C-alpha positions as CSV (number, residue, x, y, z in Angstrom):
1,M,57.7,-68.8,-8.7
2,N,57.1,-69.5,-5.1
3,G,55.4,-66.9,-2.5
4,D,58.5,-65.8,-1.1
5,Q,59.6,-64.7,-4.5
6,A,56.4,-63.3,-5.2
7,I,56.4,-61.0,-2.2
8,A,59.9,-59.9,-2.9
9,K,59.0,-58.8,-6.5
10,I,56.0,-57.2,-5.3
11,L,58.2,-55.3,-2.7
12,K,60.5,-54.3,-5.5
13,K,57.6,-53.1,-7.3
14,E,56.9,-50.7,-4.9
15,G,60.1,-49.3,-4.6
16,V,61.5,-51.2,-1.3
17,E,65.2,-51.3,-1.9
18,W,66.5,-52.8,1.5
19,I,64.5,-54.6,4.2
20,A,65.5,-54.8,8.2
21,A,65.3,-58.4,9.1
22,F,66.4,-61.0,11.5
23,P,66.9,-64.7,10.8
24,A,65.9,-67.3,10.2
25,Q,63.1,-66.4,7.6
26,S,63.7,-67.5,4.2
27,L,62.4,-64.2,2.5
28,I,65.7,-62.8,3.4
29,D,67.6,-64.4,1.0
30,V,65.0,-64.3,-1.6
31,C,64.8,-60.5,-1.2
32,A,68.8,-60.2,-1.7
33,R,68.2,-62.3,-4.9
34,E,65.8,-60.1,-6.2
35,G,68.1,-56.9,-5.4
36,I,66.7,-55.6,-2.0
37,R,69.3,-55.3,0.2
38,P,68.6,-56.8,3.7
39,I,70.1,-55.6,6.8
40,L,70.3,-57.6,9.8
41,S,69.9,-55.8,13.3
42,R,71.2,-57.4,16.8
43,Q,67.7,-57.8,17.5
44,E,64.1,-57.4,16.4
45,R,62.7,-54.3,17.9
46,A,65.8,-52.5,16.4
47,G,64.8,-53.8,13.0
48,V,61.4,-52.5,13.3
49,N,62.6,-49.0,14.6
50,M,64.8,-48.8,11.5
51,A,61.7,-49.3,9.4
52,D,59.9,-47.0,11.6
53,G,62.7,-44.2,11.1
54,F,63.1,-45.0,7.2
55,S,59.0,-44.4,6.8
56,R,59.2,-41.3,8.7
57,I,61.8,-39.9,6.4
58,K,60.7,-41.0,3.6
59,N,57.1,-39.6,4.6
60,G,55.4,-42.8,3.9
61,N,56.3,-42.6,-0.2
62,T,58.4,-45.6,0.4
63,I,57.6,-47.9,3.4
64,G,60.0,-49.4,5.8
65,V,59.6,-53.2,5.7
66,F,60.8,-55.8,8.5
67,T,60.6,-59.5,8.5
68,M,61.4,-61.7,11.2
69,Q,61.4,-65.3,12.0
70,T,58.3,-67.7,13.2
71,G,57.5,-67.4,16.5
72,P,60.3,-65.8,18.8
73,G,61.0,-63.5,16.3
74,S,57.3,-62.3,16.2
75,E,57.6,-62.2,19.9
76,N,60.7,-60.3,20.1
77,A,59.4,-57.6,17.3
78,F,56.3,-56.8,19.4
79,G,57.6,-53.6,21.4
80,G,58.7,-52.1,18.1
81,V,55.6,-52.5,16.5
82,A,53.6,-51.2,19.5
83,Q,56.0,-48.2,19.4
84,A,55.1,-47.7,15.6
85,F,51.5,-47.9,16.5
86,A,51.1,-45.5,19.1
87,D,53.4,-42.8,16.7
88,S,51.0,-43.5,13.6
89,V,54.0,-44.8,11.5
90,P,53.5,-46.8,8.3
91,I,55.6,-50.0,8.3
92,L,55.3,-53.3,6.8
93,C,55.7,-56.3,9.0
94,L,56.2,-59.8,7.3
95,P,56.6,-62.4,9.9
96,G,56.8,-65.7,9.1
97,G,54.2,-68.2,9.8
98,Q,53.4,-71.7,11.2
99,P,52.4,-74.1,8.6
100,L,48.6,-73.8,8.5
101,N,48.0,-77.4,10.2
102,S,49.7,-76.0,13.1
103,M,47.6,-73.2,13.7
104,D,45.7,-73.0,17.1
105,V,48.1,-75.5,18.8
106,H,49.8,-74.6,21.9
107,P,52.2,-73.0,22.3
108,N,52.9,-72.2,18.8
109,F,53.0,-68.1,18.5
110,E,50.5,-66.7,15.7
111,A,51.3,-62.9,14.8
112,V,47.9,-62.7,13.6
113,K,46.3,-63.7,16.6
114,N,48.3,-61.5,18.9
115,Y,48.9,-58.2,17.0
116,G,45.5,-57.0,16.9
117,G,45.9,-54.3,19.2
118,I,49.2,-52.8,17.8
119,T,48.4,-53.2,13.6
120,K,46.0,-51.1,11.5
121,W,45.4,-53.8,9.5
122,M,46.6,-57.5,9.3
123,A,46.0,-60.5,7.5
124,L,47.2,-64.2,7.0
125,V,48.4,-65.4,3.2
126,N,46.2,-68.5,3.3
127,K,46.7,-69.4,-0.2
128,V,49.7,-68.5,-2.2
129,E,47.5,-67.0,-5.1
130,R,46.0,-64.4,-2.7
131,I,49.7,-62.8,-2.4
132,P,49.3,-59.9,-5.0
133,E,45.6,-59.3,-3.6
134,L,46.9,-59.2,0.2
135,M,49.9,-57.4,-0.7
136,A,47.8,-54.5,-2.4
137,M,45.7,-54.5,0.5
138,A,48.6,-54.0,2.6
139,F,50.0,-51.0,0.7
140,T,46.5,-49.3,0.3
141,Q,46.3,-49.4,4.5
142,L,50.0,-48.2,4.6
143,K,49.3,-45.0,2.2
144,H,45.9,-43.8,3.4
145,G,43.7,-42.4,6.6
146,R,45.5,-42.4,10.0
147,L,48.9,-44.6,9.4
148,G,50.1,-47.6,11.3
149,P,51.8,-50.6,11.2
150,V,50.4,-53.3,8.9
151,L,51.3,-56.9,9.2
152,L,51.1,-60.0,6.6
153,E,51.8,-63.2,8.0
154,L,53.8,-65.7,5.8
155,P,53.1,-69.5,6.8
156,R,55.9,-71.6,6.1
157,D,54.1,-74.1,3.7
158,V,51.9,-71.6,1.9
159,M,55.2,-69.7,0.7
160,V,57.2,-72.7,-0.7
161,Q,54.1,-73.2,-3.2
162,E,54.1,-72.1,-7.0
163,I,52.3,-69.2,-8.0
164,P,51.6,-68.2,-11.6
165,D,54.3,-65.8,-12.8
166,A,51.3,-64.1,-14.6
167,L,49.7,-63.1,-11.2
168,V,52.5,-61.4,-9.9
169,D,53.8,-59.5,-13.1
170,A,50.0,-58.1,-13.5
171,Y,50.6,-56.2,-10.1
172,K,50.8,-52.5,-10.0
173,P,52.0,-50.2,-7.4
174,V,49.3,-48.7,-5.1
175,K,48.8,-45.1,-5.5
176,K,48.0,-42.9,-2.9
177,F,44.3,-40.7,-2.8
178,K,43.7,-37.8,-1.5
179,S,40.5,-36.2,-0.4
180,G,39.2,-32.7,0.8
181,A,36.7,-31.2,3.3
182,S,33.4,-30.0,2.2
183,A,33.1,-26.3,1.1
184,E,30.6,-25.6,3.8
185,D,32.8,-27.0,6.9
186,V,36.0,-25.0,5.8
187,R,34.2,-21.8,5.3
188,D,32.6,-22.0,8.5
189,L,36.1,-23.0,10.1
190,V,38.0,-19.9,8.4
191,T,35.4,-17.6,9.0
192,T,35.3,-18.6,12.8
193,L,39.4,-18.4,12.9
194,L,39.6,-14.8,11.2
195,A,36.9,-13.9,13.5
196,A,38.7,-14.8,16.7
197,D,41.1,-12.5,18.7
198,N,43.9,-14.5,19.4
199,P,43.7,-17.7,17.3
200,V,46.4,-20.6,17.7
201,I,47.3,-23.6,15.1
202,N,48.6,-26.7,16.7
203,A,50.1,-28.6,13.9
204,G,50.8,-32.1,14.2
205,Q,52.4,-35.2,12.1
206,G,49.8,-35.1,9.7
207,V,50.7,-32.1,8.0
208,M,54.0,-33.7,7.2
209,Y,52.8,-37.1,5.9
210,A,50.7,-34.5,3.9
211,E,53.7,-32.8,2.6
212,A,51.5,-29.7,3.5
213,T,54.4,-27.3,5.1
214,D,54.5,-24.9,2.2
215,E,50.5,-24.3,2.3
216,L,50.7,-24.5,6.1
217,V,53.1,-21.2,5.9
218,E,51.2,-19.9,3.3
219,F,48.1,-19.9,5.4
220,A,50.0,-18.4,8.5
221,E,51.3,-15.6,6.8
222,L,47.8,-14.7,4.8
223,T,46.1,-14.7,8.0
224,N,49.2,-13.9,10.7
225,I,48.0,-16.5,12.5
226,P,50.9,-18.2,15.2
227,V,51.5,-21.7,15.0
228,M,52.9,-24.3,17.3
229,T,53.6,-27.9,16.6
230,T,52.7,-31.3,18.6
231,L,56.1,-33.4,19.6
232,A,55.5,-35.7,16.6
233,G,54.6,-32.7,14.3
234,K,58.0,-30.9,15.4
235,S,59.4,-29.8,11.7
236,A,55.9,-29.3,10.3
237,F,56.4,-25.7,10.5
238,P,59.9,-23.8,10.3
239,E,60.8,-22.6,13.8
240,D,62.8,-19.8,12.6
241,H,59.8,-18.3,11.1
242,P,58.4,-15.3,12.9
243,L,55.2,-16.8,13.3
244,A,56.5,-19.9,15.2
245,L,55.8,-20.5,18.6
246,G,57.8,-23.9,18.6
247,T,57.0,-27.1,20.1
248,G,54.5,-27.6,22.8
249,A,55.2,-31.2,24.7
250,S,55.8,-32.6,27.7
251,S,58.4,-29.7,27.5
252,G,58.2,-26.8,25.2
253,T,58.7,-23.2,24.7
254,L,57.4,-20.2,26.8
255,M,55.9,-18.9,23.7
256,C,53.8,-22.0,23.1
257,Q,52.5,-21.3,27.1
258,H,52.1,-17.4,26.6
259,F,49.8,-17.8,23.4
260,L,48.1,-20.9,24.8
261,E,47.0,-19.1,28.0
262,K,45.4,-16.1,26.0
263,T,43.8,-17.9,22.9
264,D,40.5,-18.0,22.2
265,L,40.3,-20.6,19.6
266,V,42.9,-23.5,18.6
267,L,43.0,-25.1,15.3
268,G,44.1,-28.3,15.5
269,M,46.0,-29.4,12.1
270,G,46.9,-32.6,10.9
271,T,46.8,-33.7,14.7
272,S,45.0,-36.7,16.5
273,F,44.5,-33.8,19.7
274,T,45.1,-36.9,21.8
275,I,45.3,-36.3,25.6
276,S,48.8,-37.5,26.8
277,N,51.6,-36.4,28.7
278,F,53.5,-35.8,25.9
279,N,51.2,-32.9,24.3
280,A,50.8,-29.6,25.9
281,P,47.4,-29.3,27.5
282,M,44.9,-27.4,25.0
283,P,43.1,-24.8,27.3
284,S,39.6,-25.3,28.7
285,G,36.6,-23.1,27.5
286,V,38.2,-22.1,24.1
287,T,36.6,-22.8,20.9
288,L,38.3,-26.0,19.0
289,A,38.4,-26.7,15.3
290,H,40.0,-29.9,14.3
291,S,41.2,-31.3,10.8
292,T,42.2,-34.4,10.3
293,N,42.2,-37.1,8.0
294,C,40.8,-39.7,10.3
295,A,37.1,-39.0,11.5
296,D,38.1,-41.4,14.6
297,D,39.9,-38.9,16.1
298,V,37.4,-36.2,16.0
299,N,35.7,-35.7,19.3
300,K,37.7,-38.3,20.4
301,D,39.4,-36.6,23.5
302,H,38.3,-32.9,22.9
303,R,35.0,-31.9,21.6
304,A,35.2,-29.8,18.1
305,D,33.1,-26.8,17.7
306,Y,34.3,-27.2,14.0
307,G,35.6,-29.6,11.6
308,A,37.5,-30.3,8.3
309,I,37.6,-33.9,7.2
310,G,40.5,-34.4,4.8
311,D,44.5,-34.8,3.5
312,A,46.0,-31.7,5.7
313,Q,47.6,-30.4,2.1
314,V,43.8,-30.5,0.7
315,V,42.4,-29.2,3.4
316,L,45.0,-26.5,3.6
317,R,44.5,-25.4,0.1
318,Q,41.1,-24.9,0.7
319,M,41.5,-22.6,3.5
320,I,43.7,-20.6,1.5
321,E,41.2,-20.0,-1.1
322,E,38.7,-19.5,1.4
323,A,40.8,-16.8,3.1
324,K,41.5,-15.0,0.0
325,S,37.9,-15.0,-0.6
326,Q,37.2,-13.2,2.4
327,L,40.4,-11.1,3.0
328,G,41.7,-10.4,-0.9
329,E,44.4,-11.7,-2.6
330,H,46.8,-10.6,0.0
331,G,45.4,-11.4,3.0
332,R,45.4,-9.4,6.1
333,G,48.2,-7.7,8.0
334,D,49.5,-8.5,11.5
335,V,46.3,-7.2,13.2
336,H,46.9,-8.6,16.4
337,G,50.6,-7.7,16.4
338,V,51.4,-11.2,16.9
339,R,54.7,-11.1,15.2
340,D,56.5,-8.7,17.7
341,E,54.7,-10.6,20.6
342,I,56.5,-13.9,19.7
343,A,59.8,-12.0,19.0
344,R,59.5,-10.5,22.6
345,V,58.6,-13.7,24.7
346,K,61.5,-15.6,22.5
347,S,64.0,-13.1,23.7
348,E,62.8,-13.3,27.4
349,W,62.6,-17.3,26.9
350,M,66.0,-17.5,25.5
351,A,67.5,-14.9,28.2
352,E,66.2,-17.2,30.9
353,W,68.0,-20.6,29.1
354,N,71.3,-19.2,28.0
355,P,73.2,-19.7,31.3
356,S,72.2,-23.3,31.2
357,L,73.0,-23.6,27.0
358,N,76.3,-22.2,27.2
359,S,77.1,-23.5,30.9
360,D,80.7,-24.3,32.1
361,E,79.4,-26.7,34.6
362,V,81.4,-30.2,35.7
363,P,79.9,-32.4,35.1
364,I,78.6,-31.1,31.6
365,S,75.0,-29.6,31.3
366,P,73.4,-31.6,28.5
367,Y,72.2,-28.2,27.3
368,R,75.8,-27.3,26.6
369,V,76.2,-30.2,24.4
370,F,73.0,-29.5,22.3
371,T,74.5,-25.9,22.0
372,E,77.8,-27.2,20.5
373,L,76.1,-29.7,18.2
374,M,73.7,-27.0,16.9
375,K,77.1,-25.0,16.0
376,A,78.6,-27.9,14.5
377,V,76.2,-29.1,12.2
378,D,74.1,-27.4,9.5
379,V,70.7,-28.1,11.1
380,R,69.1,-27.9,7.6
381,E,71.0,-30.8,6.3
382,T,70.9,-32.7,9.8
383,I,68.2,-35.2,11.0
384,I,68.2,-35.3,14.8
385,T,66.0,-37.5,17.1
386,H,65.9,-38.4,20.7
387,D,65.4,-41.1,23.4
388,S,62.8,-41.5,26.0
389,G,63.0,-39.5,29.1
390,Y,65.3,-36.3,29.9
391,P,67.1,-36.3,26.8
392,R,63.6,-35.8,24.7
393,E,62.6,-33.1,27.6
394,Q,65.9,-31.3,27.2
395,I,66.3,-30.8,23.6
396,V,62.7,-30.7,22.3
397,P,62.5,-26.9,23.0
398,F,65.7,-25.6,21.7
399,W,66.8,-27.8,18.9
400,P,65.4,-25.6,15.7
401,A,63.6,-27.6,13.6
402,V,63.2,-25.6,10.3
403,T,63.0,-27.6,7.3
404,P,60.3,-31.1,7.4
405,R,61.4,-34.0,8.9
406,N,65.0,-32.6,9.9
407,Y,63.7,-33.7,13.5
408,I,62.0,-37.0,14.4
409,G,59.7,-36.2,17.7
410,W,58.0,-39.0,19.3
411,G,56.6,-39.8,22.6
412,K,52.9,-41.2,22.9
413,S,54.7,-44.6,23.7
414,T,58.4,-44.0,25.3
415,Q,60.3,-47.1,25.2
416,L,64.0,-46.8,26.0
417,G,66.6,-47.2,23.0
418,Y,63.8,-46.4,20.1
419,G,66.0,-43.5,19.0
420,L,69.3,-45.8,17.6
421,G,67.0,-47.6,15.3
422,L,65.1,-44.6,14.3
423,A,68.4,-43.0,13.4
424,L,69.8,-46.1,11.7
425,G,66.6,-45.9,9.4
426,A,66.6,-42.0,8.9
427,K,70.3,-42.6,7.6
428,M,69.3,-45.4,5.0
429,A,66.3,-42.6,4.0
430,E,68.7,-39.6,3.5
431,P,72.3,-41.1,3.4
432,D,73.9,-37.3,2.3
433,K,72.1,-36.2,5.6
434,Q,73.9,-36.0,8.9
435,V,72.2,-38.0,11.4
436,I,72.4,-37.7,15.2
437,N,70.8,-39.8,17.9
438,I,70.7,-38.4,21.4
439,M,70.2,-40.9,24.3
440,G,70.6,-41.4,28.0
441,D,72.7,-44.2,29.4
442,A,69.5,-46.5,30.5
443,A,68.5,-46.1,26.7
444,F,72.3,-47.5,25.6
445,G,71.6,-50.4,28.0
446,M,68.3,-51.2,25.9
447,A,69.7,-50.7,22.5
448,G,73.6,-50.2,22.7
449,L,74.6,-53.4,20.8
450,D,73.1,-52.3,17.5
451,I,76.3,-49.8,17.0
452,E,77.7,-52.7,15.7
453,T,74.7,-53.0,13.2
454,A,75.9,-49.4,12.2
455,S,79.7,-50.6,11.8
456,R,79.1,-53.9,10.0
457,S,76.4,-52.4,7.7
458,E,78.2,-49.2,7.1
459,I,75.6,-46.6,8.4
460,P,77.6,-43.6,9.6
461,I,75.3,-41.6,11.9
462,L,76.6,-40.0,15.4
463,T,75.2,-41.4,18.7
464,V,75.4,-39.1,21.7
465,V,75.2,-40.6,25.0
466,L,74.6,-38.5,28.1
467,N,75.7,-40.6,30.7
468,N,75.0,-39.0,34.2
469,G,75.1,-42.6,35.5
470,V,71.7,-42.4,37.3
471,M,67.9,-43.4,36.2
472,T,66.5,-40.0,36.8
473,H,63.7,-39.6,38.8
474,Y,63.0,-43.3,38.2
475,Y,64.2,-44.0,41.9
476,D,61.2,-41.9,43.2
477,H,59.2,-45.2,42.6
478,M,61.4,-47.0,44.3
479,P,63.0,-45.3,47.5
480,Y,63.9,-48.1,50.0
481,A,65.7,-50.2,47.0
482,T,67.4,-46.7,46.0
483,E,68.6,-46.2,49.6
484,R,69.3,-49.9,50.8
485,W,71.1,-50.9,47.4
486,N,71.9,-47.8,45.4
487,S,69.9,-49.2,42.5
488,N,69.3,-46.2,41.0
489,A,73.2,-46.2,39.7
490,L,74.1,-47.1,36.5
491,G,77.6,-47.5,35.1
492,G,79.5,-48.6,32.5
493,E,82.2,-47.5,29.6
494,Y,79.8,-46.7,26.6
495,A,82.8,-45.2,24.2
496,E,84.8,-48.2,25.0
497,V,81.7,-50.3,24.3
498,A,81.5,-48.3,21.0
499,R,85.0,-48.7,19.9
500,G,84.4,-52.8,20.7
501,L,81.5,-52.6,18.2
502,G,83.4,-51.1,15.4
503,A,82.7,-47.6,15.8
504,Y,84.5,-44.4,16.7
505,G,84.2,-43.8,20.7
506,E,85.2,-41.0,22.7
507,K,84.1,-40.1,26.2
508,V,84.3,-36.2,27.5
509,S,84.4,-35.1,30.5
510,D,85.7,-31.5,29.9
511,P,82.9,-28.9,28.8
512,D,85.6,-27.2,26.5
513,E,86.4,-30.7,25.0
514,V,82.5,-31.1,23.7
515,A,83.1,-29.0,20.5
516,P,86.4,-30.2,19.5
517,A,84.9,-34.0,20.1
518,I,82.1,-33.6,18.2
519,Q,84.2,-32.4,15.3
520,R,86.0,-35.7,15.7
521,A,83.2,-37.8,15.5
522,L,81.9,-35.9,12.5
523,A,84.6,-36.5,10.5
524,A,84.6,-40.3,11.7
525,N,81.3,-40.2,10.0
526,A,82.3,-38.3,6.9
527,E,84.8,-41.1,6.5
528,G,81.8,-43.8,6.3
529,K,82.5,-45.1,10.4
530,P,79.5,-44.7,13.0
531,A,80.6,-42.4,16.0
532,L,79.8,-42.5,19.7
533,L,80.4,-39.8,22.1
534,E,80.1,-40.5,25.8
535,M,79.2,-37.0,27.5
536,K,79.9,-37.2,31.5
537,T,76.9,-35.0,32.2
538,K,75.3,-33.6,35.4
539,E,71.9,-35.1,36.5
540,E,70.1,-32.0,35.2
541,E,66.3,-31.8,36.0
542,N,65.5,-28.5,34.8
543,V,63.5,-28.4,31.8
544,S,61.7,-25.9,29.8
545,R,58.1,-26.8,31.2
546,Y,55.7,-24.3,31.8
547,W,52.5,-26.4,32.3
548,R,51.3,-28.8,34.4
């Protein structure tokens, strides 16, 4: 067999059933012959985003793969890989490469030379016999430590060479190994946590990658410590639980703000504790404990007083056993009365926001759209994501993430149009679940043509475009241009575009028609057809943000 065939066979051994792709790349047809379905996106970034969404929902147990053409394919995919890198998502990128004798020759684009800042690991196949070795190294990086994109460049002259069948036949899928923290670190952390007057657990995406939600719930119930999540960690802890504070991101719940203001200890569990515009700021002058599987994150942005390095599931199991040894088998009661306090603050918060969530305003309030969506679907059997900007700020606090990975939160990089590719990949991962993508009109302009990918590939997702016709707040950065040429205004008939791309499309201007339109779109999805609802919404700048 040749190099392409070796790659395809190894992907098959690693459980890969489909790849996102954009031609021209010889690996695409070889994978198809091996029984791996290629899905061609309309542009490379969307294909990378699809692989990203798939890996998130599969929790890194099965890896999303994207392959692209030498040169321009690698150039166009760059943004999507950068987004996955920012959000620590394991995807395998397989770009074609220049022949070995054409490397380092201007203007040939070489992926390994240029992707160093946005990949966790990268390599070039310099000899066809090294393919099994390099693929094993790639999948090892994809399954361990802080996750992220991995790239293996495939020079065209190497990939047509023959490799002995025995080398490929001997390949074994990479196993995932886990490690825990030292007993002393766990003991000190739990002792301090139990001694705190108002501790808070801040759970991140690492809890989901470790499949540690059950352990986090058990530890929280054992100690009666409230839990908030980061944006990327939203759904790591069920938000209908009486100890749930919800999400603290660039927008978030009043419960997060209330408990962060009074806390004397924050435990970051499975989070990088990165300071960014998309994480609630950690309070100063309080004790911080940090548990992560990546030592590079410790003391990066916040100085940790206590730490426990290891896989979140393993460490939480250690913490549960330590808490039981200190408190007894059944833990302690609600000694600080946090359950009633959470319920009281949540009631105040919902009373504040109910007018928006049930608004009859025209143009339509985006919050009314979210309310009708929540009523129309079973949130436990739904995966939802958002796009950048106000769609993210508005939906994050209110959508109830009650099961792991039924919400894809993201934001350390904020590329417009990312959510559509995520939703397509999520549907590939969970075809029996309802998948929804919320995006603004500016995001649709970036990525909307991949509605055709959904139609052609029979991926029935629901896209909701919140069309307010403006680039909210972007015009603050160009006041003269806005005044002189009205350059903040956007236009387009997005439902008509969707219909032209083979999807069900409907525009809604009346708030009383939001719920019926959603039902019609869901019916189209049930028949195997993607749907797009264009909601004519108001310019809504009021968001649930209680910190600056």
